[in-house]
C-alpha positions in Angstrom: 30.2 -9.6 -22.3 29.7 -10.9 -25.8 26.8 -10.2 -28.0 25.7 -13.8 -27.8 25.8 -14.0 -23.9 22.6 -15.4 -22.5 21.8 -13.2 -19.5 21.9 -15.4 -16.3 19.1 -13.4 -14.8 16.5 -15.4 -16.8 17.9 -18.3 -18.8 14.6 -19.3 -20.4 14.4 -17.1 -23.4 12.1 -18.3 -24.9 10.2 -20.7 -22.6 9.6 -24.1 -24.2 5.9 -24.6 -24.7 3.6 -25.7 -23.1 4.4 -23.2 -20.4 2.5 -21.9 -17.4 3.7 -18.5 -18.3 2.1 -18.4 -21.7 -0.8 -16.0 -21.8 -4.2 -17.3 -23.0 -4.7 -14.5 -25.5 -1.6 -15.0 -27.6 1.0 -17.7 -28.3 3.7 -15.7 -30.0 3.2 -12.1 -28.9 6.5 -10.2 -28.3 6.8 -8.5 -25.0 9.3 -6.4 -23.2 10.8 -9.7 -21.9 11.7 -10.7 -25.5 13.3 -7.3 -26.1 15.4 -7.4 -22.9 16.6 -11.0 -23.2 17.2 -11.2 -26.9 20.7 -12.9 -27.5 21.3 -10.4 -30.4 21.4 -7.4 -28.1 24.8 -5.6 -28.0 26.5 -5.3 -24.6 26.0 -1.5 -24.6 22.3 -2.0 -24.3 22.7 -3.3 -20.7 24.7 -0.3 -19.6 28.1 -0.1 -17.8 26.6 -1.9 -14.7 25.1 -4.8 -16.7 21.8 -4.3 -14.8 19.8 -7.1 -16.4 22.4 -9.8 -16.0 23.1 -9.1 -12.3 19.7 -8.3 -10.9 17.9 -11.7 -10.8 16.9 -13.8 -7.9 19.0 -17.1 -8.2 16.3 -19.1 -6.6 13.6 -18.2 -9.1 16.2 -18.8 -11.9 16.8 -22.3 -10.6 13.1 -22.9 -10.3 12.5 -21.9 -14.0 15.6 -23.9 -15.1 14.1 -27.1 -13.6 10.8 -26.3 -15.3 12.5 -26.0 -18.7 14.4 -29.2 -18.3 11.2 -31.1 -17.7 12.1 -31.9 -14.1 9.7 -29.4 -12.6 6.3 -30.9 -11.6 6.5 -29.2 -8.2 7.8 -26.0 -9.8 5.0 -26.0 -12.3 2.6 -26.2 -9.4 4.2 -23.1 -7.8 3.7 -21.1 -10.9 0.2 -22.3 -11.4 -0.5 -21.4 -7.7 0.9 -18.0 -8.4 -1.4 -17.5 -11.4 -4.4 -18.8 -9.4 -3.7 -16.4 -6.5 -3.3 -13.4 -8.9 -6.7 -14.3 -10.4 -8.3 -14.6 -7.0 -6.8 -11.3 -5.8 -8.2 -9.5 -8.9 -11.7 -11.0 -8.5 -11.8 -10.4 -4.8 -11.0 -6.7 -5.1 -13.4 -6.5 -8.0 -16.2 -8.0 -5.9 -15.9 -5.3 -3.2 -16.4 -2.4 -5.6 -19.7 -0.6 -5.7 -20.8 0.0 -9.3 -23.6 2.2 -10.7 -25.5 2.2 -13.9 -25.6 5.2 -16.3 -28.7 6.6 -14.6 -27.1 6.5 -11.2 -28.7 3.4 -9.8 -26.7 0.9 -7.9 -25.9 -2.3 -9.8 -26.5 -5.7 -8.3 -23.2 -6.4 -6.5 -21.1 -9.4 -7.4 -21.0 -12.3 -5.0 -18.2 -11.2 -2.7 -15.5 -13.8 -2.2 -14.4 -14.9 1.3 -12.4 -12.3 3.2 -8.7 -13.3 3.2 -7.1 -13.3 6.6 -4.0 -14.5 8.4 -4.2 -18.2 9.1 -2.5 -17.7 12.5 -4.1 -14.5 14.0 -7.1 -14.1 11.7 -6.2 -10.5 11.0 -7.3 -9.3 7.5 -5.6 -6.0 7.6 -1.9 -6.6 8.3 -0.6 -6.8 4.7 -1.4 -10.4 3.8 0.9 -12.7 1.8 -0.1 -16.1 0.4 2.5 -18.9 0.4 3.0 -20.4 -3.1 3.9 -23.8 -1.8 0.8 -24.5 0.3 -2.6 -22.9 1.3 -1.1 -20.8 4.2 -1.9 -17.0 4.3 0.2 -15.0 6.7 0.4 -11.4 7.8 3.5 -9.3 7.2 3.5 -6.9 10.1 3.3 -9.5 12.9 5.8 -11.8 11.2 3.6 -14.8 10.8 4.4 -15.2 7.1 8.2 -15.4 7.8 7.6 -17.7 10.7 5.7 -20.1 8.4 8.4 -19.9 5.6 11.2 -20.6 8.2 9.3 -23.5 9.8 8.2 -25.2 6.6 11.2 -24.1 4.5 8.9 -22.6 1.9 10.7 -20.0 -0.3 8.1 -18.0 -2.3 5.0 -16.0 -1.3 2.8 -13.4 -3.0 1.7 -10.0 -1.6 -2.1 -10.4 -1.9 -2.7 -6.7 -2.8 0.2 -5.9 -5.0 0.9 -9.4 -6.6 4.6 -9.0 -5.9 6.8 -12.0 -5.1 8.7 -12.4 -1.9 11.7 -14.7 -1.6 12.5 -15.9 1.9 16.1 -17.0 1.0 16.8 -13.5 -0.5 14.8 -11.9 2.3 13.6 -9.5 -0.3 10.9 -8.8 -2.9 12.0 -10.0 -6.3 11.1 -8.9 -9.8 11.3 -11.1 -12.8 10.3 -9.6 -16.2 9.1 -12.8 -17.7 6.9 -13.8 -14.8 5.5 -10.2 -14.5 4.7 -10.1 -18.3 3.3 -13.6 -18.8 1.4 -14.2 -15.5 0.5 -10.9 -13.7 0.1 -8.6 -16.7 -1.6 -11.3 -18.8 -4.2 -11.9 -16.1 -4.9 -8.2 -15.5 -5.3 -7.7 -19.3 -7.5 -10.7 -19.7 -9.8 -9.6 -16.9 -10.0 -6.0 -18.2 -10.8 -7.3 -21.8 -14.0 -8.9 -20.5 -15.4 -5.5 -19.5 -17.3 -3.5 -22.0 -15.2 -0.4 -22.5 -16.2 2.9 -24.0 -12.8 3.0 -25.9 -11.3 -0.3 -27.0 -7.5 -0.5 -26.5 -5.2 -3.0 -28.1 -1.9 -4.2 -26.7 1.2 -2.7 -28.3 3.3 -5.4 -29.9 6.7 -4.2 -31.0 7.7 -4.9 -34.6 11.2 -6.0 -35.5 11.8 -2.4 -36.6 10.6 -1.1 -33.2 12.9 -3.6 -31.3 15.9 -2.6 -33.4 15.3 1.1 -32.7 14.9 0.4 -29.0 18.0 -1.6 -28.7 20.2 0.7 -30.8 19.0 4.0 -29.3 18.5 3.3 -25.6 20.0 1.5 -22.6 18.5 -0.3 -19.7 18.3 2.0 -16.6 17.7 1.0 -13.0 14.4 1.7 -11.3 14.6 5.2 -9.9 12.3 8.0 -8.7 13.0 8.0 -5.0 15.5 10.7 -3.9 15.8 13.2 -1.1 16.2 16.9 -1.6 18.7 19.0 0.4 17.4 21.9 2.5 19.2 24.9 1.3 18.0 27.2 4.0 14.3 27.1 4.9 13.5 25.6 1.6 11.4 22.7 3.0 8.3 24.4 1.6 9.8 24.0 -1.9 11.0 20.5 -1.4 7.6 19.1 -0.5 6.0 20.7 -3.5 8.7 19.4 -5.8 8.3 15.9 -4.5 4.5 16.1 -5.0 5.1 17.2 -8.6 7.7 14.5 -9.3 5.4 11.8 -8.0 2.4 13.1 -10.0 1.9 10.4 -12.6 0.7 12.8 -15.4 3.6 15.2 -15.0 6.0 12.2 -14.8 4.7 10.8 -18.1 5.0 14.3 -19.7 8.6 15.1 -18.7 10.1 11.6 -18.9 8.8 11.4 -22.5 10.9 14.5 -23.4 7.8 16.6 -24.2 9.8 19.7 -23.2 13.3 19.7 -24.5 15.5 22.3 -22.8 17.8 22.4 -25.9 15.0 23.8 -27.9 13.8 26.3 -25.3 15.1 29.9 -25.5 13.4 31.2 -22.4 15.7 32.4 -19.6 15.0 31.0 -16.1 12.4 28.6 -17.5 10.7 26.6 -14.8 9.6 24.0 -17.3 13.2 23.4 -18.2 14.0 23.1 -14.5 11.3 20.5 -14.0 12.7 18.5 -16.9 16.1 18.6 -15.2 14.6 17.6 -11.9 13.0 14.5 -13.4 16.4 13.7 -15.1 18.1 13.9 -11.6 15.5 11.8 -9.9 15.7 9.1 -12.5 19.5 9.1 -12.7 21.9 6.5 -11.1 22.8 9.0 -8.4 21.3 8.0 -5.0 22.6 10.9 -3.0 20.2 13.7 -1.9 19.9 16.3 -4.6 20.2 20.0 -4.1 17.9 21.8 -6.6 20.1 25.0 -6.8 19.1 25.9 -10.3 15.5 25.5 -9.6 15.8 27.7 -6.6 17.6 30.3 -8.6 15.0 30.2 -11.4 12.3 30.5 -8.7 13.9 33.6 -7.2 14.3 35.2 -10.6 10.7 34.4 -11.7 9.0 34.9 -8.3 10.5 38.0 -6.7 8.1 37.7 -3.7 9.6 34.3 -2.8 13.2 35.3 -3.1 15.4 35.0 0.0 15.8 32.4 2.8 12.6 33.2 4.8 10.1 30.4 5.4 7.3 30.5 2.8 3.9 29.0 2.4 3.9 25.7 0.5 0.5 26.3 -1.1 1.5 29.8 -2.3 4.7 28.3 -3.8 2.6 25.5 -5.4 0.3 28.0 -7.2 3.2 30.2 -8.3 5.1 27.1 -9.6 2.1 26.0 -11.6 1.7 29.4 -13.2 5.4 29.6 -14.1 5.6 26.0 -15.5 2.5 26.9 -17.5 4.3 30.0 -18.8 7.2 27.8 -20.0 5.2 25.3 -21.9 5.1 25.7 -25.7 1.4 24.8 -25.7 0.4 27.6 -23.3 -2.3 30.0 -24.3 -4.2 32.8 -22.5 -7.4 31.0 -23.0 -8.3 27.3 -23.8 -4.8 26.4 -22.7 -3.6 22.9 -23.6 -0.4 22.9 -21.5 0.4 20.0 -19.2 -0.5 22.1 -16.1 -4.0 22.7 -17.3 -4.5 19.2 -18.7 -3.5 17.9 -15.2 -5.0 20.3 -12.7 -7.6 22.4 -14.5 -11.3 21.9 -13.6 -14.4 24.1 -13.7 -16.2 25.5 -10.7 -19.9 26.4 -11.1 -21.6 29.1 -9.0 -25.4 29.3 -8.8 -26.8 32.4 -7.3 -30.6 32.2 -6.5 -32.7 35.2 -5.9 -34.9 34.6 -2.9 -37.6 36.9 -4.3 -38.2 35.6 -7.8 -36.2 32.4 -7.6 -34.1 33.4 -10.7 -30.9 31.4 -10.9 -27.7 33.0 -12.3 -25.0 30.5 -13.3 -21.3 31.3 -13.9 -18.4 29.0 -14.4 -14.8 29.8 -13.5 -11.6 27.8 -14.0 -9.8 26.3 -11.0 -6.5 24.7 -10.4 -7.2 23.6 -6.8 -9.7 23.8 -4.0 -9.1 25.6 -0.7 -11.2 24.3 2.2 -11.9 26.1 5.4 -11.5 24.3 8.8 -13.4 24.6 12.0 -11.3 24.7 15.2 -12.4 22.0 17.6 -14.3 23.4 20.5 -13.7 22.0 24.0 -16.7 19.9 25.0 -18.5 21.2 28.1 -19.4 18.6 30.7 -23.2 18.2 30.8 -25.0 18.1 34.1 -27.0 14.9 34.7 -30.3 16.7 34.6 -29.5 18.9 31.6 -31.7 19.0 28.5 -29.0 17.6 26.3 -28.3 14.7 28.7 -32.1 14.0 28.9 -32.5 14.0 25.2 -29.6 11.5 24.7 -31.1 9.2 27.4 -34.5 9.5 25.9 -33.1 8.5 22.4 -31.5 5.4 23.9 -34.8 4.5 25.7 -36.7 4.8 22.4 -34.2 2.6 20.7 -32.4 5.4 18.9 -28.6 5.1 18.2 -26.9 8.5 17.6 -23.4 7.1 17.7 -23.8 4.6 14.9 -25.1 5.1 11.4 -24.9 4.2 7.8 -21.4 4.6 6.2 -21.0 5.4 2.5 -18.0 4.6 0.3 -16.1 7.6 1.4 -16.5 6.7 5.1 -19.1 9.4 5.7 -21.6 8.6 8.4 -25.3 9.4 8.2 -27.1 9.7 11.5 -29.8 11.8 13.2 -27.1 14.4 14.0 -26.0 14.6 10.4 -27.0 18.3 10.0 -25.1 19.3 13.1 -22.1 17.2 12.0 -22.1 18.8 8.6 -21.6 22.2 10.2 -19.2 21.2 12.9 -17.5 18.0 11.6 -13.8 18.0 10.8 -13.3 15.4 8.1 -12.4 16.2 4.5 -15.9 15.3 3.5 -17.4 17.7 6.0 -15.2 20.4 4.6 -16.4 19.6 1.1 -20.0 19.6 2.4 -19.6 23.1 3.8 -17.8 24.3 0.7 -20.7 23.2 -1.6 -23.6 24.2 0.8 -25.7 27.2 -0.1 -24.6 30.4 1.7 -26.7 33.5 2.1 -25.3 36.7 0.5 -25.4 40.1 2.1 -28.2 42.6 1.4 -26.1 44.6 -1.1 -24.2 41.8 -2.8 -26.5 40.6 -5.5 -28.4 42.7 -8.1 -31.2 40.6 -9.8 -31.8 41.4 -13.4 -35.4 40.0 -13.3 -36.2 42.3 -10.3 -35.3 45.5 -12.1 -31.6 45.3 -11.3 -32.3 46.0 -7.7 -30.4 44.5 -4.8 -32.2 41.4 -3.4 -31.4 38.7 -0.9 -29.9 35.7 -2.5 -28.1 32.4 -1.8 -24.9 31.2 -3.5 -23.9 27.6 -4.0 -20.7 26.2 -5.5 -20.3 22.9 -7.3 -17.7 21.2 -9.5 -18.9 21.2 -13.1 -15.8 19.6 -14.6 -13.6 17.5 -12.3 -9.8 17.6 -13.1 -7.6 14.6 -13.6 -5.6 15.5 -10.5 -7.4 17.1 -7.6 -5.3 19.4 -5.4 -6.9 20.3 -2.0 -5.6 22.8 0.5 -6.8 22.7 4.0 -6.7 26.3 5.3 -4.9 25.9 8.6 -3.5 29.4 8.8 -5.7 32.3 10.0 -4.3 35.7 9.2 -5.4 38.4 11.6 -4.6 42.1 11.7 -1.7 41.7 14.1 -0.8 38.0 14.1 -1.2 34.7 12.3 -2.6 31.6 14.1 -2.7 28.0 13.0 -5.6 25.5 13.3 -4.1 22.3 14.6 -7.3 20.3 14.1 -6.7 16.8 12.7 -8.7 16.3 9.5 -9.6 12.8 8.6 -9.2 12.2 4.8 -9.9 9.0 2.8 -7.5 7.0 0.6 -10.3 7.0 -2.0 -12.6 10.0 -2.6 -15.8 10.0 -4.6 -16.6 13.5 -5.8 -20.1 12.7 -7.1 -22.0 14.5 -4.3 -20.0 17.7 -5.0 -20.4 17.8 -8.8 -23.0 19.9 -10.6 -24.8 16.9 -12.1 -24.7 14.6 -9.0 -24.6 11.7 -11.5 -22.9 8.6 -10.3 -19.9 7.7 -12.4 -16.8 5.6 -11.9 -14.8 8.5 -13.4 -15.6 10.6 -10.3 -13.6 8.3 -8.0 -10.1 9.5 -7.0 -7.2 7.8 -5.2 -4.7 9.5 -2.9 -1.0 9.7 -4.0 0.5 12.6 -2.1 0.1 14.5 1.2 1.9 17.6 2.5 2.2 18.1 6.3 3.2 21.1 8.3 4.5 20.9 11.9 5.0 23.9 14.2 4.0 27.5 13.8 3.7 29.4 10.5 7.1 31.2 10.7 9.1 28.6 12.5 7.5 25.4 11.4 8.7 22.6 9.1 7.2 20.8 6.0 7.3 17.1 5.4 5.3 15.0 2.9 4.2 11.5 1.9 4.1 10.2 -1.7 3.2 7.0 -3.3 5.8 5.4 -5.7 5.2 2.1 -7.4 2.2 1.5 -5.1 4.3 1.9 -2.0 4.2 4.9 0.4 7.4 6.9 1.4 7.9 9.7 3.8 10.1 12.6 2.6 11.7 14.9 5.2 14.1 17.0 3.0 17.1 14.6 2.4 15.7 11.8 4.6 13.5 9.2 2.9 11.9 6.4 4.8 9.3 3.7 4.0 5.8 4.4 5.3 2.5 2.6 5.7 -0.8 4.0 4.4 -2.0 4.2 8.1 0.8 6.7 8.8 -0.3 8.8 5.9 -4.0 8.8 6.9 -3.1 9.6 10.5 -1.0 12.7 9.6 -2.2 16.3 10.0 -2.5 17.1 6.3 -2.1 20.6 4.9 -2.4 19.7 1.2 -3.8 16.5 -0.4 -3.3 15.3 -4.0 -5.7 12.8 -5.5 -5.7 11.4 -9.0 -8.6 9.9 -10.9 -8.7 6.1 -10.8 -9.9 5.9 -14.4 -8.4 8.3 -17.0 -9.9 8.6 -20.4 -7.9 9.5 -23.5 -10.1 12.3 -24.8 -9.4 15.5 -26.6 -11.5 17.8 -24.5 -11.1 21.4 -23.7 -10.2 21.8 -20.0 -12.4 24.9 -19.9 -15.3 23.6 -22.0 -18.6 24.6 -20.4 
């Protein structure tokens, strides 16, 4: 490969104006496309496998070549259709969101656009794709999209949710840097710029000096991040936690940006160094399952109680790993810590104790790294006799026009009905567990001494709330009950949402878009405590994967939400760049 070789993956560098790719906000802005496809790049920049030159879809290349040569009226329509579909997808998803004003009032909703659905079966939920050659929308799971492409000989379609391109001739999803930069990214940026933001951000445009530094000091790497982990003898508990940490976006950004350099670390058996090595292994060219032997050794040396090949609890290992990674960070402090662990997981839990005699309220705040929620075992329903009081009350409610089975559903999927109080005590969804966690509980007669009542013991109630929510919320569902002689497991299935609004559980109860979280990782446990097995789901590049030690398979979100979760990891949908103390009260 000569230095002047034009990479065949995208022969249009630069596109001749006027171009359907050209973003509206700039005519000459440099992008990552310009860096990757510059004819001045040395061959070393593309690595030994020449990744950029060999990874393009030949059908999209042919399409763009026709457009450049001026023989592409139909091709121009395809790209314009793609831009229009991206715009429609963004606006449709935006129209479905519920927004609130600063004082907590619900804003007037946008006019919701028509619900997209499969043109064949009218199903709106089976991963829709829109054909770029005509107006057909087809579902993926039932195969109607592929049937349409085969019948009409149409090549390209767009995933309506993810904006990715599917090529029927390659029978695969394709990625083109230029199209992604100048259509998808430009539309997302242009839509976000119309919103009034608290902090104004500007796009980074690399200077010639930046481009020179990038080309000389780096090489193009393949997209990585998915890799199985070998089970080295009952280490599935460790594997699922390591996968959840690797797929944590904030930890990924920290370690892949070389914020902790093992060469400058003098600590022996440093878990932070092992995390840095783990990310290096996951983002290397090696696809084979990786055995984290050094991590296991460091864990045994740092956590004596977890040494050996006995099955351990994943949550216990998670907390121990966070503490040891925290100890290895150069930013770590005993108080007001600014290490990556506390910036990622730390929140503040507020406790209000109210004296029932004088109504005095004592407030304390404690740091938290996760929330552990208790479960209620499902009780077998007893058959009701036809003449019983419960049966009569149900029939009376129906006669009076009541409906106890249906109710209003909020954004989190929580139902409000006449039986809401009973459901709050006995329900088994994640929201029910959070309700019970934040409900007032009565303290014992000798548990609270009131200062306003002469420091005498008084009856009181205690209520927990979240004063400061963390960027990443870790939730443990306490499935294991430890008795004096044995340990039992609660097998109850807990329904949990893909999006979680923490507003009802915060101290202020103030509606804010920053309180909304999205699910990115779930840890599951099958079997008994001592003989069971851990697996997990994680989201990578907006796709779900199932990890079972060294086995990695593609999963759907439905599979994730139907699983019996032991731990759930949520990340805030909107992250602010702010220099705040994680323990600030």
